[in-house]
C-alpha positions as CSV (number, residue, x, y, z in Angstrom):
1,M,0.0,0.0,0.0
2,G,1.3,3.4,-0.9
3,T,0.5,7.0,-1.7
4,S,1.5,6.5,-5.3
5,S,2.1,3.7,-7.7
6,T,3.1,6.1,-10.4
7,V,6.4,7.3,-8.8
8,S,8.3,4.8,-11.0
9,P,7.9,1.2,-12.0
10,R,11.4,0.4,-10.6
11,P,10.6,0.3,-6.9
12,V,7.6,-2.0,-7.3
13,E,9.5,-4.4,-9.6
14,A,12.4,-4.3,-7.2
15,F,10.0,-5.4,-4.4
16,R,8.8,-8.4,-6.6
17,Q,12.4,-9.2,-7.5
18,G,13.3,-9.3,-3.8
19,L,10.5,-11.6,-3.1
20,R,11.4,-13.9,-6.0
21,G,15.0,-14.1,-4.7
22,L,13.6,-15.4,-1.4
23,G,11.3,-18.0,-3.1
24,W,8.1,-16.0,-3.2
25,V,6.6,-15.9,-6.7
26,E,3.6,-13.7,-7.3
27,G,0.7,-15.8,-8.6
28,Q,2.3,-19.1,-7.4
29,N,2.8,-19.0,-3.7
30,I,2.1,-15.4,-2.8
31,V,-0.7,-13.0,-3.8
32,I,-0.1,-9.2,-3.7
33,E,-3.1,-6.8,-3.3
34,Y,-1.9,-3.4,-4.6
35,R,-3.5,-0.2,-3.3
36,S,-2.5,3.3,-4.2
37,A,-3.8,6.7,-3.1
38,E,-2.3,8.4,-6.2
39,G,-1.0,11.2,-4.1
40,R,-4.3,11.8,-2.2
41,Y,-3.6,11.4,1.5
42,D,-7.2,11.5,2.4
43,R,-7.7,8.2,0.6
44,L,-5.2,6.2,2.7
45,P,-7.4,5.4,5.7
46,D,-10.0,3.8,3.5
47,L,-7.4,1.8,1.5
48,A,-5.9,0.6,4.8
49,A,-9.3,-0.4,6.1
50,D,-10.0,-2.3,2.9
51,L,-6.8,-4.4,3.3
52,V,-7.7,-5.1,6.9
53,R,-11.2,-6.4,5.7
54,L,-9.4,-8.7,3.3
55,K,-7.5,-10.1,6.2
56,V,-4.1,-9.9,4.5
57,D,-1.2,-11.5,6.2
58,I,1.1,-8.5,5.9
59,I,0.8,-4.8,4.9
60,A,3.8,-3.4,3.1
61,A,3.4,0.4,3.4
62,A,5.5,2.8,1.4
63,G,6.1,6.1,3.1
64,T,5.2,7.9,6.3
65,A,1.5,8.6,5.5
66,A,0.8,5.1,4.3
67,T,2.5,3.5,7.3
68,T,0.6,5.8,9.7
69,A,-2.7,5.0,8.0
70,A,-2.0,1.2,8.2
71,K,-1.1,1.4,11.9
72,N,-4.2,3.4,12.7
73,A,-6.3,0.7,10.9
74,T,-4.8,-2.4,12.6
75,R,-2.6,-3.3,15.6
76,A,-2.8,-7.0,14.7
77,I,-1.7,-7.4,11.1
78,P,2.1,-7.0,10.7
79,I,3.2,-3.9,8.8
80,V,6.5,-3.5,6.9
81,M,7.2,0.2,6.5
82,I,9.3,1.3,3.5
83,G,11.1,4.6,3.8
84,V,9.7,6.4,6.9
85,G,11.9,9.3,8.1
86,D,11.8,9.1,11.9
87,P,9.5,6.2,13.0
88,V,10.4,6.6,16.6
89,G,9.7,10.3,16.6
90,L,6.4,9.7,14.9
91,E,5.6,7.0,17.5
92,L,5.2,4.2,14.9
93,I,7.7,2.1,16.8
94,A,9.2,2.0,20.3
95,S,12.8,1.9,19.2
96,L,14.9,1.0,16.2
97,A,16.4,-2.1,17.9
98,R,13.1,-3.3,19.4
99,P,10.2,-1.8,17.5
100,G,7.5,-3.6,19.6
101,G,4.0,-3.7,18.3
102,N,3.2,-4.7,14.7
103,V,5.5,-2.3,12.7
104,T,9.0,-2.8,11.5
105,G,11.0,-2.2,8.2
106,L,13.2,0.4,6.7
107,T,13.8,4.0,7.5
108,F,15.3,6.7,5.2
109,S,17.6,8.1,7.9
110,V,16.8,9.0,11.4
111,G,15.5,12.6,11.5
112,M,15.4,13.0,7.7
113,E,18.9,14.5,7.6
114,T,18.9,14.0,3.8
115,A,16.8,17.1,3.2
116,G,19.3,19.3,5.1
117,K,22.2,17.7,3.3
118,G,20.4,18.5,0.0
119,L,20.6,22.2,0.9
120,E,24.3,21.8,1.7
121,L,24.9,20.3,-1.7
122,L,22.9,22.9,-3.4
123,K,25.0,25.6,-1.7
124,E,28.2,23.8,-2.7
125,A,27.1,23.8,-6.4
126,L,25.8,27.4,-6.3
127,P,28.0,29.2,-3.8
128,K,26.5,32.7,-4.7
129,V,23.0,31.7,-3.9
130,R,21.8,33.2,-0.6
131,R,18.0,32.8,-0.8
132,V,16.3,29.4,-1.5
133,A,12.7,28.5,-1.9
134,V,11.7,25.3,0.0
135,L,8.6,23.5,-1.2
136,T,6.7,21.2,1.2
137,N,3.3,19.4,1.4
138,P,1.7,20.1,4.8
139,A,-0.6,17.1,4.3
140,N,2.4,14.7,4.6
141,P,3.1,14.0,8.3
142,G,6.8,13.4,7.6
143,Q,7.5,16.8,6.1
144,P,7.9,18.8,9.4
145,L,10.9,16.5,10.4
146,A,12.6,17.2,7.1
147,L,11.9,20.9,7.2
148,K,13.4,21.0,10.7
149,N,16.7,19.7,9.3
150,V,16.5,22.1,6.3
151,K,16.2,25.1,8.7
152,A,19.1,23.9,10.8
153,A,21.3,23.5,7.6
154,A,20.2,27.0,6.5
155,R,21.3,28.6,9.8
156,S,24.7,26.9,9.6
157,L,25.2,28.0,5.9
158,G,23.9,31.5,6.4
159,M,21.1,31.1,3.9
160,Q,17.6,32.5,3.9
161,L,14.6,30.3,3.2
162,Q,11.3,31.1,1.6
163,L,8.9,28.4,2.9
164,L,6.1,27.5,0.5
165,E,3.4,24.8,0.6
166,A,1.4,22.9,-2.0
167,R,-1.2,20.3,-1.1
168,G,-1.9,19.5,-4.8
169,P,-0.7,20.3,-8.3
170,D,-3.3,23.1,-8.6
171,E,-1.2,25.1,-6.2
172,F,2.1,24.8,-8.1
173,D,1.5,27.9,-10.3
174,G,0.9,30.0,-7.2
175,T,3.9,28.8,-5.4
176,F,6.2,29.5,-8.3
177,A,4.7,32.9,-8.8
178,A,5.6,33.6,-5.1
179,M,9.2,32.4,-5.8
180,A,9.5,34.8,-8.8
181,K,8.2,37.7,-6.7
182,E,10.8,37.0,-4.0
183,R,13.5,36.5,-6.6
184,V,14.9,33.4,-4.9
185,G,18.1,31.9,-6.4
186,A,17.2,28.2,-6.2
187,L,14.6,25.7,-5.2
188,L,14.6,22.7,-2.7
189,V,11.7,20.3,-3.1
190,V,11.3,18.2,0.0
191,S,10.5,14.8,-1.3
192,E,7.1,13.3,-0.8
193,A,4.6,11.2,-2.9
194,M,2.5,14.0,-4.5
195,F,5.6,15.8,-5.6
196,N,7.0,12.6,-7.0
197,I,3.9,12.0,-9.1
198,H,4.2,15.5,-10.6
199,R,8.0,15.5,-10.8
200,V,8.1,16.3,-14.5
201,R,5.8,19.3,-14.1
202,L,7.8,20.6,-11.1
203,A,11.1,20.2,-13.0
204,D,9.5,22.1,-16.0
205,L,8.3,24.9,-13.8
206,A,11.7,25.2,-12.2
207,A,13.4,25.4,-15.6
208,R,10.9,27.9,-17.0
209,N,11.5,30.1,-13.9
210,K,15.3,29.6,-14.3
211,L,15.6,28.0,-10.8
212,P,18.2,25.4,-10.2
213,S,16.4,22.7,-8.2
214,M,17.4,20.1,-5.6
215,H,15.2,17.0,-5.2
216,G,15.2,13.8,-3.1
217,F,15.3,11.0,-5.6
218,R,17.3,10.1,-8.7
219,E,14.1,9.9,-10.7
220,D,13.5,13.6,-10.1
221,A,16.8,14.6,-11.7
222,E,16.1,12.2,-14.6
223,A,12.8,14.1,-15.0
224,G,14.6,17.4,-15.5
225,G,15.6,18.6,-12.0
226,L,19.1,19.8,-11.6
227,M,20.3,17.6,-8.7
228,S,19.1,15.0,-6.3
229,Y,20.3,13.6,-3.0
230,G,18.6,10.8,-1.1
231,P,18.0,7.0,-0.8
232,D,17.7,4.6,-3.7
233,L,14.0,3.8,-3.8
234,A,14.4,0.5,-5.7
235,D,16.9,-0.7,-3.1
236,L,14.6,0.2,-0.2
237,F,11.7,-1.8,-1.8
238,R,14.0,-4.7,-2.6
239,R,15.3,-4.9,0.9
240,S,11.8,-4.7,2.4
241,A,11.1,-8.1,0.9
242,T,13.4,-9.6,3.5
243,Y,11.1,-8.4,6.2
244,V,8.1,-9.9,4.4
245,D,9.9,-13.2,4.1
246,K,10.8,-13.4,7.8
247,I,7.3,-12.5,9.0
248,L,5.7,-15.0,6.6
249,K,8.1,-17.6,8.2
250,G,6.9,-16.8,11.7
251,A,8.9,-13.9,12.9
252,K,7.2,-11.2,14.9
253,P,7.6,-7.6,13.5
254,G,8.1,-6.2,17.0
255,D,11.2,-8.4,17.4
256,L,12.8,-7.4,14.0
257,P,15.2,-4.4,14.3
258,V,14.5,-1.5,11.9
259,E,17.2,-0.9,9.3
């Protein structure tokens, strides 16, 4: 279950490859029920409830919002999270070493340091830039953690930030108009599912406004953004298959340390 199935086919295929490498072949000895909110966070609770009604054995949840929705829907079905920024701070697990409860899996990096590092790299590439626009989606519960690290990085670098929000693609034009008005020198897009779905449009808007842009995933740079810094999505999905395998073989999620 995830916020988007259109981010890239690579992560989903990597998940299936990981399962196949462990002996689980879709359509033979395992059935996968796919659910995607297509960037609409308000749909996640219903999607999670639907999976609970189906009495699935495991829910693999991609991202903070999907994992939160899954945990709110069930405390009994094991949940394998894929790419949650700070699961302890978000109270999804008790600790990395001993998660407890029904959630375990993979975290991006504790505290979402990658977003702050992205600003550092943007400064390194563009040393004359002093003012940077930061685009976030307030509907994503993981964004405040990333933004906290961006602000800390900005203070240490002596940079000014223009904080902008967009809950959907219909707000993009307004945010870029605000950037043009403030005459910022670059753009940092804090990675999240809705932005990932519309990565091509965001890259195009940045180019048209002559804004060098930093993003969180390789796919964003491939879509036209200037730079990216962050985890390999395909690798995260592939590695999550190991947790699915262990749980299907009897392990309790609360006993499996988070990676």
